[in-house]
N, C-alpha and C positions, 0 to 999 in steps of 0.2 A: 643242310636241315637246321645243323644245332641251330646256326642264326637265328633259322625262322623261328624255332620256339622260344628263342632267347626274345625276339621282339616280343611274342605274343605274352610270354609270362611277364613282362614289363609293362605291357598293354592291361593285364590283368591283376596285375600287381598293384597298381598304380589308382584302378575301381577300389580296390581292398583297402589302400589307404583313404581313399577319400570316403569309404561306408565305414562298415563291420570292425574293419580289422584297426579302427584308431586306437581301442582301448588295448594295453597290455602289447604295445607295438614293440619297444624294446626290448622285451621278453621273448620275442619270436625269431626264429632267423630268417634273415632275410631273402634266401633262398625258396622258402618253403611259402605255400598257398594254402591257406588253409579254407578247403572247400567248406566246411560245416559253418562258416562264415558268411561266405558268400551266397549257398544257399541253402537257407534258412523253412521255406514253406513252399506250396505247389505254386505259387505265382513265380517264385524265382524262378522255379523249373519251365513255366509259360515264357518268363522274358528270355530266360536262356535260348529257349527254340527259338521265337523270332529273331533273338541276333543271329544264330544259325542261320536262317533263314535270309537273312539282309547280306550273309558273304556268300551266296550260293547263286551269284548273278551269273549270265554267260556272255558278257562283252566282249572277253578275250577271246575266248572260241568264235562268235560272229565275225570280229576282225579277221584272225587267223584262216577262217574259213573261207573268206573272200579275199582277202591280199595276198594269202600264199597261192591260189587256186587260178581259177579264170575268170573270177563274177567280175573284175575290175579291170580298166585301162589307167594309168598316167594321165593326168591332167595337164594342160601348159600352166597352172596355177598352182600346181604342187612346190612347194619349197624343199622337199626335202622327207616330208611325212610319211613314214612307213616304207621308203623306197628299200631300206635294207633287208625287210620281210619280202617285198614283191621282186625283189630281184635276186632270191635266196641267196643272200650275203649272211646270214646271220651265223653267230656260232656263241658257244659259251658264255660269252661276254655280252652278246647282245642279243638272246635269247626271244625269239617270240612269244614265250608259254613258260610261266614258274611253277613252282612246285608250292609257294607260300600261301597261298588263296585256298587251297584244298587243304594242306595239312593244318593249317590253322584252324579249318572248319572242323577237321577231324578231332583236331586236340580240344576243342571247345565240346566237343559231342561225347568223348569220352570223359572231360571234368563232371561234365553234366551225367551222364551212366554212373559214375562211381559215387555221386554225392545221393542220387534217386533214391536211393534204398533207405536210406537214413532218416530220409524226410518222411513225417507220419502227415497222413491226410487227415483234415479234419471233419471231412463228411463223404459218404460213398461215391457224391458228384467228384471229390476233388480225389478222390481215387481213382478213377477211371480215368481224369484229367492227366494224372501222373502215367498210368500204364500205356495211355496213348502217346503220350510225349515220349517214353523210352521207345517205342514200336517206332514211333516216326522218326527220332532220332538214329536209331540203326539203318533203315531205311535211308536217311538222308546220308550217314556214312559209304553207304553200296555207290549213289549216286557222286559222290565227291572220287570215289577209286573208279569210278567208269569214266570221268571226264580226264582223271589222272592217267589213264590207260592208253587214252585213246592220242594222248600227247606225245606219249614218251615210250610207246612199243613200236617194234618196226612193223614197215606194210604189211598186208593178209594177215593172217593169223597161225602164228605158231606158238604153243602152249608152253615151249622150252623157252621159248627167248626171253629177254632180259626187262623187266617190267619196271615197276616204283617199290620203294621199301612198304613192306605191311606194317603198319603201326596200329597195334590194337591197344595201347593203354597209353595215358597220358605220363609222360616221365621226361623232364627236361633235359639230362643229359644223354640219353639215348643215343645211339650212333649204329642205326639198321642200315643193313646190305639190301639191295634190290631185290625182291623175288622176282619170281616169273610170273609170265603173261596168264599163265595155267593157274598158278598160286591166288593171281590177283581178283581174275575171272570168278573163283570158286567163292571168293569172300563177297562181290559183288553179289552174286545168284545168292547167298547163304542171306545176306544182308536184307536184300529187296524180297526174297520168301518171308522172313520177319515182319516185315511190314504188309503183306498181303494176308500175312496170318493172324491180324489183329483187328478182330471185326469193331472197335472201337474208330477204326480211320473209316470216316464214308466212303459210300461206293462212288459218288455220285463230285463232280468237284464245284459242290455249292460253295465253296471257298476257293477260288481257283490259285489264291497266295497259299495255299497248304496243302501238302500230299493228299490226294485220295486216292481210293482202291485203283481207280481209272490210272492216275498219273503213276502209281506204282508199277502195274501192270505194263504201261507205256516204257518206262524204263528197262524191264525185263525185254520189252520185245526188241529194244536198242542193244543190251548185251547180247539177245541171242544172233539177232542180226550180225553183229561183229564175230561171233564166235562162229557162227554158219550152221548154226542148230535151227535147220529151217524149219520143224514142225513145232519147236517151241515160239519159234519167232510169230507163225500163223495164230499158235494158241492165244499169247501174249497181246499180240496186235487186236486179233480178233474181241479178247476181254477188252481191254482198253476202250475200244469204239464202242461195245455193249454198254459197260458201267459207266461211261461216260454220258448217255444222255443226248450226245450232240449229234447231230446232221451237218453234212455240207450243203451250204447257202450261197447261192451268187448273188441274192439279194442285197444279203449282210455285209458280203466283201468288202467292199469300198472302207465303210464304216468301221470294220471290223480293226484296221490299220490305224485309225483314229481313236480308237479305244472306248467307241459307242456303244458297240457290244461284245460280248462274249461267247459271239454263235458258234466257233470253234475251238475255244480255249480249253485243255485239259488240266494245264499248268503254265503261270505268268508269276513273273519279277515286278515289285513295283519300284519301277525305275523314277530318279529323280533328272535322267536327263533323256536324251533319244540317242540310238545308236547315231541318228545320219551325225553327229559330231564326230564319228569315225570316216568320212568322209567327206566331212564339209565342213567351214570354218564358221565361226560366228559371223564375221563380214562378208561370206557368201563365197567366198573361194572355195573352189573344188579341189579338193586333194586328190580323188579317183572319181574315176568315172563308170557307171555299169558298161561290163565289156562290150563292143560289138559282137563278138560272138554268142553272148548272153541273148541280147536284144532281138537279134538275126532268128533266133528260134522262135516266135512268138508270132501267131496269128495277128497282128497290129491291129487290125478290124475289129476282131470278134472278141478277142483273149482279154475278159476283164482284169487280167492282170498285169498287163501290159501299162495300159493307163495306173493302174493303182499301184506297181510297183517303179514306175520310171516316169521323167517330166523332163521337160528343156526350157531355154530359155529364150525366149520371144527375140527372134532376129539373130540367134548363137545358134552356132550350132553344139554345143556344147550341152551336155543331157547329166542328170544326177538323180540318186536315188532316192526315191519318193514313199519307201515301204513305210517309211516312219516318219509321218509328215508332222507330229505334234498330236496335242488332245486338247481337253477342256482345261486340260491342269495347267497347259503351257504352250507355246508354240514350237520347243522344243524339247517336248516331256513325253514319252511313251514308254507305256507296260512292255517289257521284253514279255516276248511267245516263247517260254522254255518248251511248252509240248502242245501241239494244237492237233483236230484229228486227220487233219490230208496226212501228214506224217503217217500215221498208224494205216491208213490206206496204201501208202507206197510203200512201207515193211511187207503189209501182207501180200502185196502185186509181185514183190521181187520174190519172197520166200517161196510164193508158188509158182513162180516161175521157174525158180532152182529145181524144184521138183518134178517139173514137165507139166504142171498142172496148167495149162496154157489157158484155158475158158476161165479158170478162175483169177488166176494175172489180169486178164482183159477185163474182166467185171470190175475190178478194181481200178484200174487205170480209167478205165469209163466213166464210171462213177463221178471219179475226180473231175476231170475234164468236161464232164458235163454239166460240172457245176462250176465251171471258170468259163467256160467258150460256149457262144451264142451259135445256135446250129449245128452242134456238134455231130457227128455221127460216128456210131463204135465203130470200132476196131476189133480184128480178131488177129493173133499171132500165128504167125507162121511156123516158127520156131522158138528154141529157147534162148538162141542168141539174140534173135531180132528181139524178142521180149526182154530179155536183159536190155540192152541196149537204148529202148524205148523208155522202161522204166526209171534208169539212170538220167536219160534225158530230162523227164518228167521231174525228177528230183532236182536237178541243177534249176530247171524253173521254176517251180512251184517253191522251193526252198529257199532259194536264194537270197543273201545277205542275212542268215538266220546261222550261221557257223556251220553249215553242212559238208560245205563242196570239197575241202581239200579231204576231209576223215572219207569220204566217202569213196573218193579216188583212192584214197590209202589203205583203206579196209578193202575194195579190190584189186589191189595191186594192179592199178591202171596210172600210165603215164599223166602230166599236165600237160596241154597242148596250147596255148593261146595263139589268137590272131597275130598277126604281124603289125597289124592297126594297135592293137593292143597293148602289145609289149616294147613297140618301139624299136625293140632291137632283138638280132636272133640270140644274143647271148643271153636273155632270159626269156625267152619264147618257148622252150621246152624243159620238163622236168622229166628223165626217165622214171621208169615203174622202179626200177633197183635202186632208185638214190637213195644215199644215206639220209637225206635231208628229210625225207619222210619222219623218220624218228626225230622228234626236237630235240636239240639239246639240254642236258640237265646244266643247268645254270651254275655258274662257277663258283658261287659263293656258297655251295651247297657243299664244294671240297674242305674247305678251311675248318668246318668244327665235325665234320665226318669222315675218317681215313677209311671207312669202308666203301662207300660211294663211288663208284664208277660210272664213266664215261660213254653215251652213245659211241660208236666207230664213226671214223671222220672228223671228231671234232679235237 
């Protein structure tokens, strides 16, 4: 982690050199970043907030959620792209997920939080802006820790297992040890609660590029689902649905993925590219096709998701991911859907099923399916096991290529089981539920500057 903070220091230091730190540069220690020069007014805090949001994309999670699980199959045109991940051959030197993105984001948050009290607002409106930014930053810290937790914790939910270091201040040379899953979760819950307690953060996602109360509630629901706190998962997912003011819409669904409407968006990331590049080259070569196992679950004639998510090449049996087809901003540009309404219905359904409130679980699944499938007939669940199985399948279908599948199987302590047609070899067809590979390896670079870091088992 030392190297990650060093890189961040150099980047911030360069900004400092190019702006407010020109004067008296030779009198300042070279390892000191003077926040009083970087943040002088409330507008500087606003700019810093947008910079934090710019680092809060989920490209890596989308990739890992698909490639490590059973959402894709190897294409004949794959030239090695992503094969270490797909074949579960990663290690600490070729880790599919790093710590740098989130810890850089966390460090930037701490710099802003340290500087904010010393900035004098010129007007009451600026004071409100400052207060909102501070609460928003704390909530974003909770989101960053959630992303770290789901990657590096072991499968299931063991509060005493090792997670990631809990860093609560910006300090270049700190060498933190790993905290437990429970300690990180406590911080996530506290940070998100701070955001929910800030009345200056609006309820509905009128600007879906920034956190709303609905979006924060959605992250609270995700955290509660991971922790298996079913009551809170129901409460928070219900809050997210209610506060968002959104409704499920079949009519708007295809255009939703071309960014022509925000019918189900609770939070999004303004992307300059499209996730389609994770599976397909700019020359048209396809690295990964949608898995046969996944496609075969859909009612191809009546489920609008099938034609929205997948497409084929005329005269060829090759198919590819169509879920991010481009937008008015470009043929390979799409916003990332960080949180959307359908996920909240699925969280609510799963939590109700775990509490054996099967009628409520079915109500949520039926509402989602009715908004996707023409001529759909409501179902009832005969048992908790049947309900959970169908809900996980519905998550697999609805949320494919959005970064959930690997982490869903991990939190449920389930194996990954691919069709042979998708894996092409029995060597990487199945990953046992107890495999150490579900807890991703700490990158090897983290050990060069931090003697207190320890690796996950098996790497």
